[in-house]
Structures are given as C-alpha cells and as structure tokens.
C-alpha positions as CSV (number, residue, x, y, z in Angstrom):
1,M,-0.3,0.1,0.2
2,A,1.1,3.7,-0.8
3,Q,0.4,6.7,1.4
4,A,-0.8,9.7,-1.2
5,F,-2.8,13.0,-0.4
6,V,-5.5,14.1,-2.8
7,A,-6.9,17.8,-2.5
8,L,-9.9,18.9,-3.2
9,G,-11.4,22.2,-4.4
10,S,-15.4,23.3,-5.1
11,N,-17.2,26.5,-6.0
12,L,-20.7,25.1,-7.4
13,E,-23.6,23.3,-6.5
14,Q,-23.3,23.4,-2.8
15,P,-19.0,22.6,-3.1
16,A,-18.7,21.4,0.7
17,A,-21.7,18.5,-0.2
18,Q,-19.6,17.7,-3.6
19,I,-16.9,17.6,-1.0
20,R,-18.1,15.2,1.2
21,A,-19.7,13.7,-1.9
22,A,-16.0,13.5,-3.2
23,L,-14.6,11.9,-0.5
24,D,-17.0,9.0,-0.7
25,A,-16.1,8.4,-4.4
26,I,-12.1,8.4,-3.6
27,A,-12.7,5.7,-0.6
28,A,-14.7,3.5,-2.8
29,L,-11.6,3.2,-5.5
30,P,-10.3,-0.2,-5.9
31,G,-7.8,-1.1,-3.2
32,T,-8.3,2.0,-1.6
33,T,-9.1,3.5,2.2
34,L,-9.3,7.2,3.0
35,T,-7.4,7.2,5.9
36,R,-8.2,10.8,7.0
37,P,-9.3,14.0,5.7
38,S,-9.0,17.2,6.3
39,S,-11.0,20.3,7.8
40,L,-13.4,22.2,5.1
41,Y,-12.4,25.2,4.5
42,R,-13.3,28.5,2.4
43,T,-11.0,29.5,-0.1
44,A,-11.5,33.2,-1.9
45,P,-10.7,31.8,-6.2
46,V,-7.5,32.0,-7.4
47,G,-6.5,33.3,-10.3
48,Y,-10.4,34.0,-12.1
49,A,-12.0,37.1,-9.2
50,D,-15.4,36.9,-10.8
51,Q,-16.3,33.0,-9.5
52,P,-17.0,32.2,-5.6
53,D,-14.9,31.1,-3.2
54,F,-13.9,26.9,-2.6
55,I,-14.4,24.7,-0.7
56,N,-11.0,22.8,0.1
57,A,-9.9,20.1,1.8
58,V,-7.6,17.0,1.3
59,A,-7.6,13.4,2.1
60,E,-5.0,10.7,2.6
61,I,-5.8,7.7,1.2
62,D,-3.4,4.3,1.1
63,T,-3.7,3.3,-2.4
64,E,-2.9,0.2,-4.1
65,L,-3.3,2.0,-7.4
66,A,-0.2,3.4,-8.7
67,P,-0.1,7.2,-9.1
68,R,-0.7,7.5,-12.7
69,E,-4.1,4.5,-11.9
70,L,-4.9,7.1,-9.5
71,L,-4.3,10.1,-11.5
72,R,-7.2,8.2,-14.0
73,H,-9.8,7.5,-11.4
74,L,-9.6,10.6,-9.8
75,L,-10.1,12.4,-12.8
76,A,-12.9,10.0,-14.1
77,I,-14.1,11.1,-10.1
78,E,-14.3,14.5,-11.7
79,A,-16.0,14.0,-15.2
80,E,-18.6,12.4,-13.3
81,F,-19.8,15.1,-11.4
82,G,-20.0,17.1,-13.8
83,R,-16.6,19.3,-14.4
84,V,-15.7,20.9,-17.4
85,R,-13.0,22.6,-18.7
86,T,-13.5,25.8,-19.7
87,F,-9.9,27.6,-18.9
88,R,-7.9,28.3,-16.1
89,N,-8.6,28.4,-13.1
90,A,-13.1,28.9,-14.2
91,P,-15.2,28.0,-11.6
92,R,-15.9,24.3,-11.2
93,V,-18.2,21.7,-9.6
94,L,-15.3,19.2,-8.6
95,D,-11.0,19.8,-9.1
96,L,-9.3,16.3,-7.5
97,D,-5.2,17.2,-7.5
98,L,-2.4,14.3,-6.6
99,L,-0.3,16.0,-4.8
100,H,1.8,13.6,-3.1
101,Y,2.7,9.5,-3.5
102,S,5.0,7.4,-1.3
103,G,7.5,9.9,-2.0
104,V,8.0,9.0,-5.4
105,E,9.1,11.9,-7.3
106,L,7.9,12.4,-11.4
107,S,7.2,14.8,-13.6
108,D,6.4,14.1,-17.5
109,A,3.1,15.8,-19.3
110,D,0.1,14.3,-17.6
111,L,2.2,14.0,-13.8
112,T,4.1,15.7,-11.3
113,L,4.7,14.5,-8.1
114,P,4.5,16.2,-6.0
115,H,2.5,18.7,-7.3
116,P,4.3,21.5,-8.2
117,R,2.9,24.6,-6.7
118,M,1.2,23.0,-3.6
119,H,3.7,24.6,-1.5
120,L,2.9,27.8,-2.5
121,R,-1.0,27.2,-2.5
122,G,-2.3,28.1,1.5
123,F,-6.0,26.5,0.8
124,V,-3.6,23.0,0.0
125,M,-0.9,23.3,2.8
126,I,-2.8,24.7,5.2
127,P,-5.6,21.7,5.0
128,L,-2.6,18.7,4.8
129,A,-0.5,20.4,7.3
130,E,-3.7,19.6,9.1
131,I,-3.6,16.0,9.0
132,A,-0.2,15.5,8.2
133,P,2.2,18.4,10.1
134,D,5.0,16.0,9.8
135,L,5.0,15.5,5.6
136,T,8.1,16.8,4.2
137,L,8.3,18.0,0.3
138,P,11.6,17.4,-1.1
139,G,14.0,20.1,-1.0
140,L,10.8,22.3,0.6
141,G,10.7,21.4,4.7
142,P,7.8,20.0,6.4
143,A,3.8,20.5,5.3
144,S,3.2,22.7,8.8
145,E,6.3,25.5,8.5
146,L,5.0,25.6,4.9
147,A,2.0,26.3,5.7
148,G,2.9,28.9,8.2
149,R,4.5,30.4,5.8
150,L,0.6,30.9,3.5
151,A,-1.2,32.3,6.6
152,D,-1.9,34.8,5.2
153,Q,-4.5,33.8,1.8
154,G,-7.0,34.3,4.0
155,V,-8.0,30.3,4.0
156,E,-11.3,30.3,6.8
157,R,-11.7,26.6,8.4
158,L,-14.8,26.2,8.5
159,E,-16.5,25.1,11.7
160,N,-19.1,22.8,11.0
161,N,-17.7,20.6,9.0
C-alpha cells in the first residue's frame, strides 16, 4: 500500500456537499482506503476572481493503485461530478489534484509529483498540515512550516464540518 494525498476543491452546486461526496467516491476506489480527511476550508478564488469562493480539503489515502492509475481514477471522478474544463482557474463542480504519493518524484506531461505548486497554495498546505504536519516535501520542508508561511492567504476553516 502507498500513502497518497489528494486535494479537493469545489465552488459550484453546494461545494461542501460536493467535497463530502467526492471523499466517498475516493474511498470507494479499488484497493483504496480513505485514512484521514482534513476539515473543510473556505478560500477566495485564485487567478480568476469573478466567481464564488471555494471549499477545499485534503484527503490522506492508502492505495494499491499506481500513481498514474490513481490519477486516471481521480479524473474519472471529476468527470462523473460534471467537471467541465472551460478555461484556466474557471469555476468548477469538483477539482481533484494528486499532491503526493509515497515519496515518488516524477515529472511528465500528465503528472508531476509532488504537485509542483502545492507549497505556494494556502488552500492546499493548510488542510494538508492539519492531517500530516510532518510530511516533508523534498527540498522545501515539512507541511506545517510551509503552511505557516501561507497563513496570510485568507484560508478560513469552516466550523461545521
């Protein structure tokens, strides 16, 4: 079994409900166990501001799926939820990003691990640090330290998770 972390985001069609349903869909993947989901967080949109706030979370999973196979399943879940890719940073029903996979480092046209921009995004690092504060990103440091540097990005933990 490999340990992996998946970022979840939604800002359309009851985003908190979309995130909860996506967690269930991830837990139902073959050979996969949802070991720990983060709290839900509200975040202002990045890149394209004329859209609703996002609800974000990070999930820790144990999986028998290889990285590219896991990514294929995550993209299929997005499609099942109605994800349509119209333009960069567009509003979306569901966005799933494979962040980290058992220390694997790779980079090709389809997949880069660890995720190349995760350390710059409070909406990723703050929920990740909640569930895996000691997870170390190669050349960058522990999740808890990286999240602490992003505390000014306006990521707000929701009280009623």
